[in-house]
Structures are given as structure tokens and as C-alpha cells.
C-alpha positions in Angstrom: 48.4 -11.3 38.5 45.2 -13.2 39.2 43.3 -10.0 39.7 44.6 -8.7 36.3 43.5 -11.9 34.5 40.0 -11.7 36.1 39.7 -8.0 35.2 40.7 -8.7 31.6 38.2 -11.6 31.3 35.5 -9.4 32.8 36.3 -6.6 30.4 36.0 -9.0 27.5 32.6 -10.2 28.6 31.4 -6.6 29.1 32.5 -5.7 25.5 30.8 -8.8 24.1 27.6 -8.1 26.2 27.6 -4.5 25.0 27.8 -5.6 21.4 25.0 -8.1 21.9 22.9 -5.5 23.8 23.4 -3.0 21.0 22.4 -5.5 18.3 19.4 -6.6 20.4 18.2 -3.1 20.8 18.6 -2.4 17.1 16.6 -5.6 16.2 14.0 -4.6 18.8 13.6 -1.1 17.3 13.2 -2.6 13.8 10.6 -5.0 15.0 8.7 -2.2 16.9 8.7 0.0 13.8 7.4 -2.9 11.7 4.7 -3.7 14.2 3.7 0.0 14.4 3.4 0.2 10.6 1.3 -3.0 10.6 -0.9 -1.7 13.4 -1.5 1.6 11.5 -2.3 -0.3 8.3 -4.8 -2.6 10.2 -6.3 0.4 11.9 -6.7 2.2 8.6 -8.2 -0.8 6.8 -10.7 -1.7 9.6 -12.1 1.8 9.5 -13.4 1.0 5.9 -15.7 -1.7 7.2 -15.6 -5.6 7.2 -16.3 -6.0 3.4 -13.6 -3.5 2.4 -11.2 -5.0 4.9 -11.4 -8.4 3.2 -10.1 -6.8 0.0 -7.0 -5.4 1.5 -3.4 -6.6 1.5 -3.4 -6.5 5.3 -6.2 -9.1 5.4 -4.3 -11.3 2.9 -1.2 -11.1 5.1 -3.3 -12.1 8.2 -4.8 -15.1 6.4 -1.4 -16.2 5.2 0.0 -15.8 8.6 -2.8 -17.9 10.2 -2.4 -20.5 7.4 1.3 -21.0 7.9 0.8 -20.8 11.7 -1.6 -23.7 11.4 0.9 -25.7 9.4 3.7 -25.2 11.9 1.3 -26.0 14.8 0.5 -29.3 13.1 4.2 -30.1 12.6 5.2 -29.2 16.1 2.3 -30.9 18.0 2.4 -33.8 15.6 5.9 -34.6 16.7 4.4 -35.7 20.1 2.3 -38.4 18.4 5.0 -39.4 15.9 8.1 -39.1 18.0 10.4 -41.0 15.8 13.4 -40.3 13.5 12.2 -42.8 11.0 10.8 -41.2 7.9 8.4 -44.2 7.4 6.9 -43.8 10.9 6.6 -40.0 10.3 4.8 -40.5 7.0 1.3 -39.9 8.4 2.4 -36.5 9.9 4.0 -35.5 6.6 0.9 -36.5 4.7 -1.4 -34.6 7.1 0.8 -31.4 6.9 0.9 -31.4 3.1 -2.8 -32.1 2.9 -3.5 -29.2 5.2 -1.5 -26.8 3.0 -3.2 -28.0 -0.2 -6.7 -27.6 1.3 -5.8 -24.2 2.8 -4.4 -22.8 -0.5 -7.2 -24.2 -2.6 -9.9 -22.7 -0.3 -8.0 -19.4 -0.2 -7.6 -19.3 -4.0 -11.3 -20.2 -4.6 -12.5 -17.7 -2.1 -10.3 -14.9 -3.6 -11.5 -15.6 -7.1 -15.1 -15.6 -6.1 -14.7 -12.3 -4.2 -13.0 -10.8 -7.2 -15.8 -11.9 -9.6 -18.5 -10.5 -7.3 -16.6 -7.2 -7.1 -16.1 -7.0 -10.9 -19.8 -7.8 -11.5 -20.9 -5.0 -9.1 -18.4 -2.5 -10.7 -19.9 -3.3 -14.2 -23.4 -2.6 -12.9 -22.2 0.8 -11.5 -20.5 1.6 -14.8 -23.8 1.0 -16.6 -25.7 3.2 -14.2 -23.2 6.0 -14.8 -23.4 5.4 -18.6 -19.7 4.7 -18.8 -17.8 1.9 -20.6 -16.2 -1.0 -18.7 -13.2 -3.0 -19.8 -11.7 -6.0 -18.0 -8.2 -5.3 -19.5 -8.4 -1.5 -19.4 -6.5 0.9 -21.6 -2.8 0.0 -21.1 -1.7 3.1 -23.1 -2.6 5.3 -20.2 0.4 3.9 -18.3 2.7 5.4 -21.0 1.2 8.8 -20.6 1.7 8.7 -16.9 5.3 7.3 -16.8 6.6 10.4 -15.1 4.2 10.1 -12.2 5.6 8.5 -9.1 3.0 5.7 -8.9 3.6 4.6 -12.5 7.4 4.8 -12.2 7.5 2.1 -9.6 8.4 -1.6 -10.2 7.7 -3.8 -13.2 4.9 -6.0 -14.6 2.6 -3.0 -14.6 -1.1 -3.7 -15.4 -4.4 -1.9 -15.6 -7.6 -3.9 -15.1 -11.3 -3.3 -14.5 -11.5 0.1 -16.0 -14.5 2.4 -16.0 -13.9 5.1 -18.7 -15.7 7.9 -20.4 -16.8 11.5 -20.3 -18.4 12.2 -16.9 -19.3 15.5 -15.4 -17.8 17.3 -18.4 -14.3 15.7 -17.9 -12.5 12.7 -19.3 -12.5 10.3 -16.5 -11.3 6.8 -15.7 -11.3 4.6 -12.6 -9.3 1.4 -12.7 -7.3 -1.2 -10.7 -3.6 -0.8 -11.1 -0.9 -3.3 -10.0 2.8 -3.5 -10.2 5.6 -5.8 -8.8 8.6 -4.7 -6.9 11.4 -7.3 -7.0 13.9 -7.7 -4.1 16.9 -10.0 -3.9 15.0 -12.9 -2.4 11.3 -12.1 -3.0 8.9 -9.9 -4.9 6.0 -7.8 -3.6 2.7 -7.2 -5.5 1.0 -3.8 -5.0 -2.6 -3.2 -6.0 -4.7 -0.1 -5.7 -7.7 1.6 -7.3 -6.8 4.8 -9.2 -8.9 7.7 -10.5 -7.5 9.5 -13.6 -8.6 12.8 -15.0 -7.7 14.5 -18.3 -8.9 18.0 -18.7 -7.9 21.0 -20.8 -8.8 23.1 -17.8 -5.8 21.7 -15.9 -2.4 23.4 -16.1 -0.4 21.6 -13.4 3.3 21.5 -12.6 4.5 18.0 -11.9 3.9 17.2 -8.3 3.4 14.2 -6.0 1.4 14.4 -2.8 1.3 11.3 -0.5 1.0 10.5 3.2 4.2 11.2 5.1 5.6 8.3 7.1 8.4 7.8 9.6 11.0 7.2 6.9 10.0 10.4 5.0 10.5 12.4 8.3 14.0 10.9 8.8 14.7 11.6 5.1 13.6 15.2 5.6 16.2 15.7 8.3 18.8 14.3 5.8 17.8 16.7 3.0 15.0 14.7 1.3 12.7 17.2 -0.4 9.4 17.9 1.3 7.5 21.1 0.5 6.1 22.3 3.8 3.8 25.3 4.6 4.3 27.2 7.8 0.7 28.4 7.7 -0.6 24.8 7.7 1.5 22.7 10.1 -1.2 19.9 10.1 -0.9 19.5 6.3 2.9 19.6 6.5 2.9 16.9 9.2 0.4 14.6 7.4 1.7 14.8 3.8 4.9 14.6 1.8 4.7 17.0 -1.2 7.4 16.9 -3.8 8.1 18.3 -7.3 10.6 20.0 -9.5 9.1 23.5 -9.7 8.5 24.4 -6.1 7.3 28.0 -6.7 4.5 26.8 -9.1 3.6 24.0 -6.7 3.2 26.5 -3.9 1.1 28.7 -6.2 -1.5 25.9 -6.8 -1.6 24.8 -3.2 -3.5 27.8 -1.9 -5.0 28.0 1.5 -8.3 26.6 0.3 -6.5 23.5 -1.2 -4.4 23.0 2.0 -7.5 23.2 4.2 -9.3 20.7 2.0 -6.4 18.1 2.1 -6.2 18.4 5.9 -9.7 16.9 6.0 -8.7 13.8 3.9 -7.0 10.7 5.2 -4.2 8.6 3.6 -4.8 10.0 0.1 -2.2 10.3 -2.7 -2.6 12.8 -5.5 -0.3 13.4 -8.5 -0.5 15.9 -11.3 1.2 17.1 -14.4 0.1 19.3 -17.3 -3.5 18.3 -18.1 -3.6 15.1 -16.1 -4.4 14.3 -12.5 -4.6 11.0 -10.5 -5.5 10.1 -7.0 -5.4 6.8 -5.1 -4.8 5.3 -1.7 -1.6 3.2 -1.7 -2.4 -0.6 -1.7 -6.2 0.1 -1.3 -8.6 -1.4 -3.8 -12.0 0.2 -3.6 -15.0 -2.0 -3.0 -18.3 -1.4 -5.0 -19.9 0.0 -1.8 -17.1 2.7 -1.7 -17.1 3.4 -5.4 -19.5 6.4 -5.7 -18.0 8.0 -2.6 -14.5 7.6 -4.1 -15.6 9.2 -7.4 -17.2 12.1 -5.6 -14.0 12.6 -3.6 -12.0 12.5 -6.9 -14.1 15.3 -8.4 -13.7 17.3 -5.2 -9.9 17.1 -5.6 -10.2 17.9 -9.3 -12.2 21.1 -8.6 -9.4 22.4 -6.4 -7.0 22.4 -9.3 -9.2 23.3 -12.3 -8.6 26.7 -13.8 -11.6 29.0 -14.1 -10.2 31.1 -16.9 
């Protein structure tokens, strides 16, 4: 009888431990995936150089993490000097903590505004050199014309700013900052990126969206999520997710030369439809130092899809 009771209790503990172990492993896997995504984002952004890195969302997250980390460090270590339950005796700690947060956010805000102003001033100079117009607010009507594109179908509070626009190299061309907000149950996320837009009568494109393939896309592919792959170009198929309604026409425009070209590019997203084409890097705002290179890259992409007839 005693043996039976001990065995029953032991089995109960094993069941509980198995559940806890399973849950712990699941949480660990989620944390590892998150850290891997963060590591790849940091690795990608650092490659662009120190100045460019300071304009990325990754850098903003690191600054915010350090800021809040400093706040919690003050609170935790401050408890050693103000070891009391009395609110009156803890008033200096509360004051120091709040003052720290105010100073941190004011400095961050001022630094961000100054960096943005310098960036915009430099972009204006480049627009003048290229003999193109510049607009702080941009042409918001472009969003309506691109509503079927994946990028412009995301989120709300969509806004175009800092637009360079005009006829350049015999094509209607625009480069602008585009932002949108994705709202969750408890929080919202702001996404900013620089976008190149082309409008050309020499484009006859089926609707397609090409973007870097990540872990979730690969899992989705196993479950039936559309991804147009090319057996002749496994590196392209591994690196990119390609989607669209008219697969035969999409395969027709993605010829060997186009596939080889995209294999040489990193982290780029391209979308097309009819006589319009856009390209961008998700959550990447281009710095003035990268602007001319990004424009050249955009025209290289355009030339792969322009019809010669």
C-alpha cells in the first residue's frame, strides 16, 4: 500500500515536471528564434556602416533597452541606500529615477530630431544636384495607386515624406520615406523604410511581390503558403519569397538573367504591377551617403523588367 502511494505521487511529479519541461523548452525555442532574428538584423545593419546603423530601428531598440536598463539599475541599486518601506524616505530615489528618465528621453528626442534634420538637408542637396524636385510631405496620392502592393497594404496611418520626384534617366522616378503603423492588442509598431518608385510605359508586369525569405516563410511553405521557386536557381529560391496571382507570367519575367541578378543582392524587396515598380529594404531608411548607390541599384532592377519592344 505504501509503495503504491509513493509510486502514485512520483508519477504525479513526473507528469508535472514533463509539462514544465515542455513549456520551458517551448519558451526557450521562442527566445532563441527571437535572438537569432535580432542577431541577423544587427549583423545586416552594421554592414551598412556606423552612420547608417544609427538610422536603423535596431539601433533605436538598443538605445531604448540601455535607457530602461539604466532606469531599473538605478531603482534596484538605489534600494540599498534607501532601504525603507516609507514613501517619504524613498522620495530621493523616486526623484532621481524620474529625473533620469526625463533627461534620457529629452536627449534621445533632441538627438533624433537633429539627425533627421541633417539627413533631410543632405537629401535636398542631392535632389538639387540631380535636378529633381523635393517635397517634405511627398505625394500622398501615390499610396492610392499602390494599394494592391504588399508593402502599401500593411497597417494604418500610412505616410510618405521626404520625396525626391521627377523624370530621371528617361523614366518617372521617385524616392521617399514611407511609414505605417501595425497595431496589436497591447501595443503598436512603427515601420519606416526608404522606397524607390518607377512609373514607365515600358513596363508590362504581372502583380508580384519579391522579398527575403525568413524562417516563418519556410515553415509556411511546408504548410502550403505560396512561394514560387526555381529548380534551376536553388540559391534564389532559398533567399527569396516570390508570390503573385499569375504564376506562369511571373515565371516568364523572372528569366535566368533576372534570377542571377537577384542572387547577387541582399535583403531587397521588389514589387511590380502593370507599369509600376517599387523596391525597398524592409525597415531600412537610406542615409544620404547611400542614396546614389541605392538609386543606381534601383535602375539596375528596373532594366531587368523593362520591355525592349
